[in-house]
C-alpha positions in Angstrom: -119.4 184.4 221.9 -117.2 182.0 221.2 -119.1 179.1 219.9 -121.7 181.7 217.9 -118.4 183.0 216.3 -117.0 179.5 215.3 -120.0 178.5 214.4 -120.8 181.1 211.5 -117.2 180.6 210.5 -117.9 177.2 209.9 -121.1 177.7 208.7 -119.8 180.7 206.0 -116.9 178.1 205.1 -119.8 174.9 204.6 -121.7 177.4 202.1 -118.3 178.6 200.1 -117.5 174.9 199.6 -118.9 173.3 196.8 -118.2 169.0 195.0 -120.1 170.0 192.2 -117.7 169.7 189.5 -119.6 171.4 186.4 -119.2 174.5 188.6 -114.9 174.2 188.3 -114.9 172.9 184.8 -114.9 177.1 183.9 -112.0 178.4 186.3 -109.1 176.8 183.8 -108.1 176.6 180.4 -105.0 175.3 179.1 -102.6 176.4 176.6 -100.9 174.3 176.1 -98.6 175.3 173.1 -95.1 176.1 173.5 -92.4 174.6 170.9 -89.2 174.6 172.0 -86.2 173.7 169.5 -82.2 173.9 169.8 -80.3 175.7 166.5 -77.0 175.0 165.4 -75.2 175.1 161.8 -74.1 172.3 159.9 -70.8 171.8 161.9 -72.7 171.2 165.0 -72.0 175.2 166.3 -75.1 176.2 169.1 -76.9 179.5 167.0 -77.9 180.3 170.1 -74.7 181.0 172.2 -74.6 184.7 172.1 -70.6 183.3 172.9 -71.3 182.3 169.0 -69.9 185.1 166.4 -72.4 184.6 164.1 -74.8 184.1 166.9 -79.2 184.9 166.7 -79.2 188.0 169.4 -82.9 188.0 171.8 -81.9 191.3 170.9 -82.6 190.9 167.2 -85.0 188.7 167.3 -88.7 189.4 166.3 -92.1 187.5 165.9 -95.3 187.8 163.3 -98.1 186.3 163.2 -100.2 185.6 160.4 -104.0 186.8 161.5 -107.2 185.0 159.6 -107.2 187.2 157.1 -104.1 186.9 155.4 -102.1 190.3 157.3 -99.7 189.8 159.6 -98.5 191.7 163.3 -95.5 191.8 165.0 -95.4 190.4 168.1 -94.5 192.7 171.2 -96.3 192.8 174.6 -93.8 195.1 177.2 -96.1 194.0 179.8 -94.8 189.9 179.8 -92.1 188.1 181.2 -91.2 187.4 177.0 -92.6 190.0 175.6 -91.5 188.8 172.4 -93.1 185.9 172.3 -90.3 183.5 172.8 -87.1 183.4 175.0 -83.9 181.5 175.1 -82.9 178.5 177.5 -79.7 179.3 178.5 -77.7 176.0 179.3 -77.9 177.1 183.4 -81.8 177.1 182.9 -82.2 174.0 181.5 -79.3 172.2 182.7 -77.9 171.4 179.3 -75.0 172.3 177.3 -77.3 174.0 175.0 -78.9 177.0 174.5 -82.3 175.7 173.2 -85.5 178.6 172.0 -88.8 178.4 173.9 -91.5 180.3 171.2 -95.3 180.6 171.7 -96.1 180.5 168.0 -99.6 181.6 166.6 -102.3 180.6 168.1 -105.2 183.4 166.7 -106.0 180.5 164.6 -105.6 176.8 165.0 -105.1 175.2 161.8 -102.5 175.9 159.5 -101.2 178.5 162.7 -98.5 180.6 160.7 -95.4 182.2 163.1 -92.5 183.6 161.2 -89.0 184.1 163.1 -87.0 186.9 161.7 -83.6 185.8 163.2 -81.9 188.9 161.6 -82.6 191.6 158.2 -81.8 188.4 156.2 -83.2 185.0 158.1 -86.6 184.6 158.1 -87.9 181.3 159.2 -91.7 180.1 159.2 -93.3 177.5 162.1 -96.6 176.1 161.1 -98.7 174.7 164.0 -102.2 173.0 164.0 -103.8 172.6 167.9 -106.3 170.4 169.0 -109.6 172.9 171.0 -112.0 172.1 173.2 -114.0 174.1 175.6 -111.1 174.3 178.4 -108.0 173.9 176.4 -105.9 174.3 172.9 -102.7 172.3 173.2 -100.6 171.9 169.7 -100.8 168.6 167.9 -98.5 169.4 164.7 -95.4 171.6 163.5 -94.0 172.7 160.3 -90.8 174.9 160.5 -90.1 175.5 156.5 -93.3 173.0 155.5 -91.6 170.2 156.7 -93.4 168.4 159.6 -91.1 168.2 162.2 -93.2 167.7 165.2 -96.6 165.3 165.8 -98.3 164.8 169.0 -98.2 161.2 169.6 -100.6 161.1 172.5 -100.1 157.6 174.0 -95.6 158.6 174.2 -95.3 162.3 175.5 -92.3 163.6 174.0 -93.0 167.0 174.9 -92.5 169.8 171.3 -89.1 169.6 170.9 -86.8 169.6 168.2 -83.3 170.9 166.7 -82.6 172.7 162.9 -80.4 173.1 161.0 -78.9 176.1 159.6 -76.7 176.2 156.5 
């Protein structure tokens, strides 16, 4: 009886395993689009540090995506860990001595996708992104900040999508 149970379990394992790589291709999707940047004022003060009296506070920041039809949508998904599609990276998180802004930009459009960052009631910046995409991936390959190209993918050297913004 023990041998029969063992043989049955072994048969189930053998039948359930497959070396068919085509089957496994559809089991994942690589969405690699996040953008990370630091924000400083013209004096070098960290504008994301909540101890700075002029800091951009996460509770006040809103993200908007421009859709293909030209309309925009405020992003808010309360069930996500980053409901407004951004997060502030603290020095404790990064082991660096500065705060950073991690944005999950617009992917509704693959070319010239526009994301607005409303820092407060008076300041809004534009992030434009382009993507390479295929059956199982979408990867950001260009970034513009207020119409200035700040990052372009170098497929030979992985530099990460990290840059610095200086606010006046």
